[in-house]
C-alpha positions as CSV (number, residue, x, y, z in Angstrom):
1,X,-0.1,-0.1,-0.1
2,X,1.2,3.4,-1.1
3,X,0.7,6.3,1.2
4,X,1.6,9.9,1.0
5,X,3.0,10.3,4.6
6,X,0.7,13.9,4.8
7,X,2.3,15.0,0.7
8,X,-0.1,17.0,-0.9
9,X,-1.1,16.3,-4.2
10,X,-1.6,19.0,-7.2
11,X,-4.3,18.5,-9.5
12,X,-4.4,19.7,-13.0
13,X,-7.3,19.0,-15.0
14,X,-7.5,20.2,-18.4
15,X,-10.5,20.1,-21.0
16,X,-8.7,19.8,-24.1
17,X,-11.3,18.7,-27.1
18,X,-14.4,19.6,-28.2
19,X,-16.5,17.5,-30.1
20,X,-20.2,18.9,-31.7
21,X,-22.3,16.1,-33.2
22,X,-24.7,16.5,-35.2
23,X,-27.3,13.3,-35.4
24,X,-30.4,14.3,-37.7
25,X,-31.7,14.2,-41.4
26,X,-32.8,16.9,-43.1
27,X,-35.5,16.8,-45.9
28,X,-35.9,20.2,-47.8
29,X,-39.2,20.5,-50.2
30,X,-37.6,23.1,-52.2
31,X,-39.5,25.9,-50.4
32,X,-38.3,29.5,-51.0
33,X,-39.0,32.7,-49.2
34,X,-42.4,34.3,-50.1
35,X,-43.6,37.7,-49.6
36,X,-46.9,39.0,-49.9
37,X,-49.3,41.5,-50.5
38,X,-49.6,43.8,-47.6
39,X,-52.4,43.8,-45.1
40,X,-54.2,46.7,-45.1
41,X,-58.0,48.5,-43.6
42,X,-59.5,51.7,-43.9
43,X,-57.4,52.7,-40.9
44,X,-54.0,50.7,-40.8
45,X,-51.5,48.9,-42.9
46,X,-49.1,46.0,-42.5
47,X,-46.2,47.4,-45.2
48,X,-45.2,43.3,-45.5
49,X,-45.5,39.8,-44.6
50,X,-42.6,37.7,-45.2
51,X,-42.0,33.8,-44.9
52,X,-38.0,32.6,-44.8
53,X,-35.2,33.9,-43.8
54,X,-34.3,37.8,-44.1
55,X,-37.4,39.7,-43.7
56,X,-36.7,42.3,-42.1
57,X,-38.4,45.3,-44.1
58,X,-40.0,47.1,-41.2
59,X,-42.9,50.1,-40.6
60,X,-41.6,53.1,-38.8
61,X,-42.2,56.9,-39.0
62,X,-39.9,59.8,-37.7
63,X,-41.2,59.1,-34.4
64,X,-41.8,55.5,-34.1
65,X,-41.2,51.9,-35.4
66,X,-41.6,48.3,-35.9
67,X,-40.7,45.0,-36.8
68,X,-43.3,42.3,-37.7
69,X,-42.1,39.7,-36.0
70,X,-41.5,38.2,-32.2
71,X,-37.6,38.6,-31.7
72,X,-34.6,38.6,-34.5
73,X,-33.2,35.4,-33.6
74,X,-36.0,32.8,-34.4
75,X,-36.3,31.8,-30.3
76,X,-40.0,32.9,-30.1
77,X,-41.7,29.4,-29.6
78,X,-44.9,27.9,-29.9
79,X,-45.0,24.0,-29.4
80,X,-47.2,20.9,-29.2
81,X,-46.4,17.4,-27.9
82,X,-46.1,16.9,-32.1
83,X,-44.7,19.9,-34.0
84,X,-43.0,23.2,-33.0
85,X,-43.2,27.4,-34.7
86,X,-40.6,29.5,-34.5
87,X,-41.1,33.5,-35.0
88,X,-38.4,35.9,-35.8
89,X,-38.0,38.6,-38.4
90,X,-34.2,36.2,-39.4
91,X,-35.8,33.2,-39.0
92,X,-34.2,30.3,-41.2
93,X,-35.0,26.4,-41.8
94,X,-31.3,26.2,-41.5
95,X,-30.8,23.8,-38.0
96,X,-28.1,25.5,-35.8
97,X,-26.7,23.7,-33.1
98,X,-24.1,25.9,-31.3
99,X,-21.4,25.1,-28.3
100,X,-19.4,27.4,-26.8
101,X,-16.6,26.2,-24.0
102,X,-15.2,29.4,-21.7
103,X,-13.0,27.5,-20.4
104,X,-10.2,26.0,-21.5
105,X,-8.3,24.7,-18.4
106,X,-9.5,23.9,-13.8
107,X,-6.8,24.0,-11.8
108,X,-7.9,22.1,-8.3
109,X,-4.7,23.7,-6.9
110,X,-3.0,21.2,-4.1
111,X,-4.9,18.9,-2.2
112,X,-4.7,17.7,1.2
113,X,-6.5,15.5,3.5
114,X,-8.3,18.0,5.6
115,X,-9.8,20.4,3.2
116,X,-11.5,19.7,-0.6
117,X,-10.2,21.1,-3.5
118,X,-13.0,22.8,-5.8
119,X,-13.2,24.8,-9.4
120,X,-15.5,25.7,-11.9
121,X,-15.6,25.8,-16.1
122,X,-18.5,27.1,-17.9
123,X,-20.0,26.8,-21.0
124,X,-22.6,27.8,-23.4
125,X,-25.5,25.5,-25.7
126,X,-28.1,27.0,-28.1
127,X,-29.8,25.3,-30.6
128,X,-32.5,25.9,-33.0
129,X,-35.1,24.3,-35.4
130,X,-34.4,21.1,-33.3
131,X,-36.2,19.5,-30.5
132,X,-33.7,19.6,-28.3
133,X,-30.4,18.6,-27.4
134,X,-27.8,16.2,-24.7
135,X,-24.7,17.5,-23.4
136,X,-22.5,14.2,-22.6
137,X,-19.0,13.9,-20.6
138,X,-16.4,12.0,-21.7
139,X,-12.9,11.2,-19.8
140,X,-11.5,9.3,-16.9
141,X,-11.1,10.8,-13.7
142,X,-7.5,12.8,-13.1
143,X,-4.5,9.8,-12.3
144,X,-0.9,9.6,-11.5
145,X,-0.2,6.9,-13.9
146,X,-1.9,3.9,-13.0
147,X,-4.0,5.2,-10.3
148,X,-7.1,7.2,-11.1
149,X,-9.0,9.2,-8.2
150,X,-11.9,7.3,-7.4
151,X,-14.9,8.7,-9.3
152,X,-18.4,8.8,-7.5
153,X,-20.5,6.7,-9.3
154,X,-24.0,8.3,-7.9
155,X,-24.4,11.4,-6.0
156,X,-22.5,12.0,-3.2
157,X,-21.8,14.6,-1.0
158,X,-18.2,15.9,-0.5
159,X,-15.8,14.1,2.6
160,X,-12.6,15.3,2.9
161,X,-10.5,12.6,4.0
162,X,-12.0,10.3,1.5
163,X,-10.5,9.7,-2.0
164,X,-13.1,11.4,-4.5
165,X,-13.9,13.5,-7.7
166,X,-17.2,14.2,-8.7
167,X,-19.3,17.3,-10.6
168,X,-22.4,18.9,-10.9
169,X,-23.9,21.8,-12.7
170,X,-25.4,23.4,-9.5
171,X,-25.3,26.6,-7.4
172,X,-23.3,24.5,-4.6
173,X,-22.8,25.8,-0.4
174,X,-20.6,22.8,0.5
175,X,-17.7,22.0,0.6
176,X,-17.8,25.9,0.1
177,X,-20.2,28.6,-1.9
178,X,-19.3,27.8,-5.4
179,X,-20.9,26.4,-8.9
180,X,-24.0,28.0,-10.4
181,X,-27.4,27.0,-11.5
182,X,-27.6,27.0,-15.2
183,X,-28.4,30.6,-16.7
184,X,-31.2,31.0,-19.1
185,X,-30.4,33.6,-22.0
186,X,-32.1,35.9,-22.9
187,X,-34.6,34.7,-20.4
188,X,-36.8,31.3,-19.2
189,X,-39.7,32.4,-21.5
190,X,-36.9,31.5,-24.6
191,X,-34.3,29.2,-23.2
192,X,-34.5,26.0,-21.5
193,X,-31.9,24.3,-21.1
194,X,-31.0,22.2,-17.9
195,X,-28.7,19.8,-15.6
196,X,-29.1,16.2,-16.5
197,X,-30.6,14.0,-13.4
198,X,-27.7,13.3,-11.2
199,X,-26.0,16.2,-12.2
200,X,-29.0,18.7,-10.4
201,X,-28.3,18.2,-7.4
202,X,-27.1,21.3,-4.5
203,X,-24.1,19.9,-2.9
204,X,-24.3,16.3,-4.8
205,X,-21.5,15.6,-6.5
206,X,-20.9,13.0,-9.1
207,X,-18.9,12.1,-12.6
208,X,-19.5,8.6,-14.6
209,X,-17.5,9.0,-18.2
210,X,-20.7,8.9,-20.6
211,X,-23.5,10.4,-18.9
212,X,-25.9,13.0,-19.9
213,X,-24.6,16.1,-17.7
214,X,-27.4,18.7,-19.5
215,X,-29.8,18.7,-22.3
216,X,-33.1,20.9,-23.4
217,X,-35.9,18.6,-24.3
218,X,-37.1,21.4,-27.2
219,X,-35.6,24.4,-29.2
220,X,-33.6,26.8,-27.2
221,X,-31.8,30.0,-26.7
222,X,-28.9,30.6,-25.2
223,X,-27.9,28.7,-21.5
224,X,-24.7,28.9,-19.7
225,X,-24.1,26.0,-17.8
226,X,-21.2,26.4,-15.2
227,X,-19.5,23.1,-14.2
228,X,-18.5,22.7,-10.4
229,X,-15.6,20.1,-9.8
230,X,-14.2,18.4,-6.3
231,X,-11.5,16.6,-5.3
232,X,-10.7,14.9,-2.4
233,X,-7.8,12.4,-1.4
234,X,-7.3,9.9,1.7
235,X,-3.8,9.0,3.5
236,X,-3.6,6.3,1.0
237,X,-4.0,8.0,-1.9
238,X,-0.9,8.0,-3.9
239,X,1.1,11.3,-3.9
240,X,2.4,12.9,-7.0
241,X,0.8,15.0,-9.5
242,X,-2.6,14.2,-11.3
243,X,-3.8,15.6,-14.3
244,X,-6.7,14.3,-17.0
245,X,-9.1,15.4,-19.9
246,X,-12.5,15.4,-20.9
247,X,-14.5,15.9,-23.6
248,X,-17.7,17.3,-24.2
249,X,-20.2,15.7,-27.0
250,X,-23.3,17.9,-28.1
251,X,-25.8,16.1,-29.7
252,X,-29.1,18.1,-31.4
253,X,-32.0,15.7,-31.4
254,X,-34.9,15.4,-33.5
């Protein structure tokens, strides 16, 4: 048995790769943008109704201006159990899935048996004209040679002195105040991304390679996610420098 005899362990977890995977079929029936006649009455007139991308003609005067739509990027929607519509003056029938990792690496610093190391990373997802997305994480827990820190297979509280590695996507108060719940941009009326089950509970951490950590069940505006990391060591944890890498896979669902 290899004891670290009170030595500290440096852990540097790197987010190295980003994979965006599109899994869908698109059938286009040759539909072209269509401008219709102006709608009018004895008192009012709409200058142009437009179906398709690029409908930017507006109604204006010296004092007022209007655009005959909701939103600028097609994030206003109406949805049923089988169908969904999008509205906006730059809407298009082309699918779009955007994924941005805002943090290239996370340093968890020096670990001791008496305290828990923490860190955070952020990413953002936006999808359009799909029925949502899932975000998966792939990669082993940080390792030093043949030894990997014990990854938490189910949601578990942090316990200093017990070897653990885990994450969640929630606002936490233990072992310290850190992390954040998903943030909907511009608001929850347009964006619907959530942390997945197992990774959405405050002060509970888990890490299983291949798990879905975030998702949306329908077309969504941007959601900003924060990953909270925890790492603990035991007295029997081998001393040395630990590192690891993670791959995030984002799949649009159709």
